[in-house]
N, C-alpha and C positions, 0 to 999 in steps of 0.2 A: 730634541729633535727626533733621538731614537724609538724613544716611546709612542709618541706622535705619530711617526713614518708608522711604525710596526703597526699600531689600532687600525689606521687608515688602509693600510693593505690588506690585514685582517677581515677589514667588511668588504672588501672587494673579491677576495678572494673566496668568504662565504658566498656570494652573488653570485659569483662565477661557478662555484660548484654544486648549488642548487640546479643550476640550467643545467649542469653534466649531468646530474644524478635525474634532474628529469628527463632527458635525452636518453640514458643508461635505460630507463623503466619502458621509454618507447621501443628501444631496440629489442628489448628483451620479448615485450607483448608481441611487435611484430616478425620476430624469428622463426613460431611455428607457422604464421602466414605464409613467409617465404618458403618454408621447407615444403608446405603443405601444397604448392603451386610450382615448385621446382623452380625457383627463382633465383640470383644469387645478391644477398643481399648488399648495400652499399658498406663501405668501409668504415670503420669509426677514424675521425682524423686524430692521426697520432701528436700526443701533446707535444710543445715548444717549451721549453724553458724559457725563467725571466730572462736571463743572460742574453738571450738571442735577438732579443729589442733592443732598440737606440735607445740611448739617455740623450734625448734632443735637445741639438743647440746647449749641451753642457759639457764641460771638461773639467774635471778636477782644480780647484784655484790653486791648489800648492804645483801643481805643473805647469799653469799658467804664468804664475808670478811665483817663483820658490824664494824661500819654503815656507812660508803661511798664507800666499794668497795676496791677491790685489788690494783686499778691502782695508787687511789686517797691516799690511805694508803702509797704505795711505796715513791707517790711524797712527803708525808708529812715525811715520814724517811727520804727520804736524804734530805730535806729542812734543819729536824733538824741536821744532819749529817753536812752538808754544812755550817750552823752556826757555830756549834762545831770548825769546819776547820777552819773557817776564825776568830774567836775568840784566837786561839791557837797560828796562822801564826801572830797574831797581837802580842800576847806576846813574841814569841821567834824571830820576825823579826823586821828591822828598816822601811820597806815597811809600809805602811798606808793601814789599813784594808778596805773591800767595808762597803763603807754607807750603811744605813740603808733603803734608800731609792732605792738603787741598789737591796738590798736582798730582800725586799718585790717585787718590780717588779718581779724579777725571781722566786722568790717565788710563787706569784699570776700567772703568767703565766705555771707554772707546773702546777700548781693544774688544770688551765684551760682547761690545754692538756690531763691531765689526765679522765677530765670530761665528754672531749669530745671524747675520745676514747672509756671508757665503755660507751657512748652514742652511737658511730658508730658501735658496735661490737650490742647492744640491736638492733637500726635500721635494722642493717644484717639482726638478726633473726627475726624480726618481718616481714618486707618484705617477707622474704622465707618463712614465715606463709602464709602469702596473696596471693603469689603466689602460694602454695600449694592447697589453698580454690580454685581458681582460675582455675587452670587448672583440679582440681575436679569436676567442676561445667562443664568447657569445654566438659570434657570427659563424662560427662553423659548426658548432652547435645546432643552431636555426636549420643552417644548409644541409645538415645531415638528416635532421625531423624531415624537411622538405625532401628530399633526396629518397629516403625511405618511403613515404606516403605517395609521392607522384611515381616510382618505379612500380609499386604495384596498381594504382589506378591506371596507369597508361597499360597495362599489360591485357586491356579486354580487345580482343581480335588479333594478337600476339599471341599469346599463350594460352593455349586449350583448356587446361584446368582454372585456369581463373577467370576465362569466358563462361565456361559450363558454371562455375560458383556465380558470375554476375545472375547468370539467365535463370538457375534456381532462384534467386533471391528473387528476381523482377517477379518470375511466377508467385511466391510467396505473397510480393507487395499487394497482387488481386485480389488476395483473401483477406487483407486487411478489415479491419473492423470499423477503423477509426480515419481508413484513407482521406474522407471530405471533409476532416477536421485541418489538415496540414494548410497551413499559409503560401508554401512553395507548388512548382508543380513537379509531381515525381510520376506522373505518368506516363513521360516520355524518355526519361531516365534508367534505361535499359542498360547501362553501361557499368553501372557503378558495382566496382569489384569490392566484393567484402575485405573488410584492412581488418577485422578483427572478430571471432567469433569462439565465444565463451559460453559455458554453464551458469543457468541462472535460477534462482529460487523465487518464483513473484506470488504479493500477496503477504498478507499479517502471517502472525507466530499461530492463529488460531486455525487458519487454511492456507499452506500453502503447495502451490505446482511447479511442476520442475517445468524445462523448456530450454531453450537456445538465444542466446542472444547475438545478432549479427551487427558489426557495427561500419559503416562507409565514411567516406569523406564526408557526411551531411547527413544521413540517416540512421535510424537505429530500430532496430527491428525487433521484435519478440516472437518467438513461437513456442507454444505452452500446449503440454497435453493435459486436455481435461479428463479425461480416463484412462488412464495407464493401461489399463487390461483390457478393456471395449476399443480402443481407439479414439479418435478425433483431437483434434487441435484448435487453436485460437491465435490470431496473430494481431499485433498489434506494432503500429508504424508511427515512428514520432521523428520529425525534424530538428536537428541540433541547434537549430538557429530558433523553436518555436519553446523548447522547453528551459527549465532553469533546475541545475543539480546540487539536490541538496542532501550532504552526509549524515543517515542518524544514529547515532549511538548504539551500541550494541545492547541487547537487552538481558537483564539480570536473573530472568528468572530459571529458577532452580529445576523446575520441568523440562522447561523449555528454553536454552540460552543458545540466543543466535548472533552470529558476529554484526560488524555495522553493517546496516544496507542503504540504497541511496531511493530517493524520493525525486520522480519528476514532476513539476508544477508549472502550469501555465496560468496566463495574464488572463484573468476576467474581467472586461470592461463592463462598468454599471455606474451611469449617474457622473457624478463629478470624480471617484477617486475608482481605482481600479484595486483588483485582489487578486490573489494568488491561491491556485487551484490544484491540491494534489490530482493528478490524475495516473500515476503510477507508481507502483512498489516494487522492490527486486535487491536480492542478495547476490551479486556477482561472483564468481566462482573466483576470479583474481585477484578480491577483496575490493573493497570500496574506495578507498581512497586511488589505486590506482587507475581504477577503473574512471575514477572522475577527473584523474590527471591526463588521463590520455583524452577523454571528449574536451577537457580543455587547449591540449596540443591541437586537433584536430579544427576548433572553431579559430584559433590565433593563425592556424596556416590557411583560414578559409577564403 
């Protein structure tokens, strides 16, 4: 029972920790944004030990029916009755009674089965308690992520710094070269406060432009410098729901080694089949995997 219990509990614990790591990643990425807008971030929920959760509808069988539990006591009582019955039949009948070896085997087997049944009931109760803890942890992490995003989103019109950032972003949107290709209505969405701002390198290894990426709850905007010395910039805007995120492996070139990059692809409909076409490729300063995970969280909270 112990081995099976530990394995199942470990699987549940891994699932919960992955969610907590994802929540911690979001918390770290949003912390500079809270500082920039001078907002107080929501507090991370405090961990609750497993022992704080109840063992639902379970009491140790040794306490309910001491000293061994009700199932074992019933098995012992049945063994005693069967032994007396076997002796009585031996005295009244000419048939030979069961040998002591056979009786012993049956007795030991019934006691083992009784202990196993009690252990199965306890294992189910303990797994139920672990599952209750994991579900509570997942719910708290989900609520914390939603609270962090909602606090920044809701700061438009209430916080001067956040409102100015949203206005500046809306001004950049109007300069986007691909605004007409978006499937959603963005022209009237002037209250989108940037949740994440990071530096990016845009393009292929042969020719890359530096720029800035702005992420809101539903859009990603890139502003890249065309000619750093002479000025000028280009703006690209993407909807979270339009693009599919792909993480590309880092390049192993000796002359130009680059970390993992991200590709945005969109669906191209044609005939009976649809294909995907890459529309943007970039390297975020926070790391490709962290950036992709953050977009995944935003989609889940959309």
